[in-house]
C-alpha positions as CSV (number, residue, x, y, z in Angstrom):
1,M,116.2,48.6,75.5
2,D,117.0,45.5,77.5
3,K,115.9,43.2,74.6
4,E,117.8,45.4,72.1
5,R,120.9,45.5,74.3
6,R,121.0,41.7,74.5
7,Y,120.6,41.5,70.7
8,V,123.3,44.0,70.0
9,T,125.6,42.2,72.5
10,Y,124.9,38.9,70.7
11,L,125.6,40.5,67.3
12,A,128.9,41.9,68.7
13,G,129.9,38.4,69.8
14,E,129.0,37.1,66.4
15,L,131.1,39.8,64.7
16,R,134.0,38.9,67.0
17,K,133.6,35.2,66.0
18,L,133.8,36.2,62.3
19,G,137.1,38.0,63.0
20,V,135.9,41.6,63.2
21,E,138.5,43.3,65.4
22,N,137.3,46.9,65.1
23,V,133.9,48.5,64.9
24,G,133.0,52.0,63.7
25,P,129.3,52.6,63.8
26,S,127.7,55.8,62.4
27,H,124.7,57.8,63.5
28,C,122.3,55.3,61.8
29,T,123.3,52.7,64.5
30,G,121.7,54.8,67.2
31,F,123.0,56.0,70.5
32,E,122.1,53.0,72.7
33,A,123.4,50.4,70.3
34,S,126.6,52.3,69.8
35,Q,127.1,52.4,73.6
36,V,126.7,48.6,73.7
37,L,129.3,48.2,70.9
38,K,131.6,50.7,72.7
39,E,131.4,48.6,75.9
40,Y,132.0,45.4,74.1
41,Y,134.9,46.5,71.8
42,K,136.4,49.0,74.2
43,T,139.6,50.4,72.6
44,N,138.7,48.8,69.2
45,Y,135.6,51.0,68.9
46,F,135.6,54.3,67.0
47,Q,132.8,56.6,66.0
48,I,132.5,57.3,62.3
49,R,131.4,60.9,61.4
50,M,130.2,62.3,58.1
51,G,133.1,63.1,55.8
52,E,135.6,61.1,57.9
53,C,138.1,58.9,56.2
54,I,139.6,55.7,57.6
55,N,142.7,53.9,56.4
56,L,142.4,50.2,56.1
């Protein structure tokens, strides 16, 4: 996971550079990658569940 963790952390940084302020991964992201995003985005992280609606 160390290599994957570094890659997901890199991607999170790139998303931030693009102006992405919030992330909401779903089950397809996987548990470990979701944890990395949660650590990186902190309060701007939310878990998407099947059938859930978000307001943009």
